N, C-alpha and C positions, 0 to 999 in steps of 0.2 A: 296700453294710456286711457284714461277717463275723458280725458277732454278733448273732442273732437278735431280741435283748435291747432295742437300738439301734433307732432311725428316725430318719429325716432330717426337719427342716424348714424350707424356707426362710426367711430372714429378709430384709427389706430394710429399706435404711438410708440416712441422708445420705450426700455424700462427709465433711461432717465428723466426724459420728459413726465414720464408719470408721478417719478418723486419729485418734480419739482411739481403738480399739481396736488399730489398729497400734502406736502411740506405748505403750500399756499391754504390750502383745508384748511390744515391743523391752527396754523396761525391768525387764519381770519375767522375762522367757526364756521365759514361755509361749507358745505357741501361741495364736493368732488365735479358733479354735475352743476351745480350754479357757479363753482371755479371758472368750467370749459364754457359755460354760456357767457360768461362776462369775457374771458377771454376771447372769444369768437367775435361776439358784439364792437369791442374795444378793436381787434386789427381789421373786421370791414368798416368799421369808422374811419379807420386811416386810410383804407383802402380807396374808400369813396374822396377821403380830404386831399387825398395824392390824385385824383380822378383816375385810380385802376392803371396808375402807370410807373410800375414800380422800377425798373430799369429807369428814369430818369429822376426818379426822387433818388436812388442812389447814390449817381451822379453826383446831383445835387449836392446831397450830403458830404459827399466824396472831396467836390471841388470845396465846401464851406469847410470842412477838416482841414485841407489845404493851406487854404487863406489864412485861417487862424495858428497854423505852424507857422507857416512863410511871418506874418505880422510880429511872433513872438519871435521870430529867430534875429528881424530886424530890429528890435527892440532891444537886445542881447537880454531878455528875461530868462536866461540860464538858468535851472537850482544851482546851488554850491552846494548840492548836496548828490548831484548827478555825476557817474562815472563813466567814462570813456570807456570804448570796446576795446578789447585785445595790450590792453596797458598801456594805451596813448593816452599823453598828459597833454591837456587843453587848460589854459588860464582860469580859473574862476572868475565870473564876474558878479560884483554884490552889487546891490541896489546903490541907487544915488547915495551918497551920506553914511556910508555903509564901509568899512574896509576891514581885512582879516585883521582880529584881535593878536596882540603878540602876546605870548607866553610867558 
């Protein structure tokens, strides 16, 4: 490299990840190397933002998801398009003011 302020760091990745990098490069018009640098920068900023504590961040995100699901269940916001597993039938809950249309 001609710039003394830059260093090389090899990176191994799966073929699937490389395909994603190539796709991002094609879609953005940015070189694969620049895509990788951008992704590393974003990831490092996210790590700094969570104070480098991945396990707590994952648990917090999980708890938030559980809370959202619980609120949705309590409010009865089930989709009329959802189907029950194993053929179990559940009544469809319609939003307030709506009911099943007769055919």
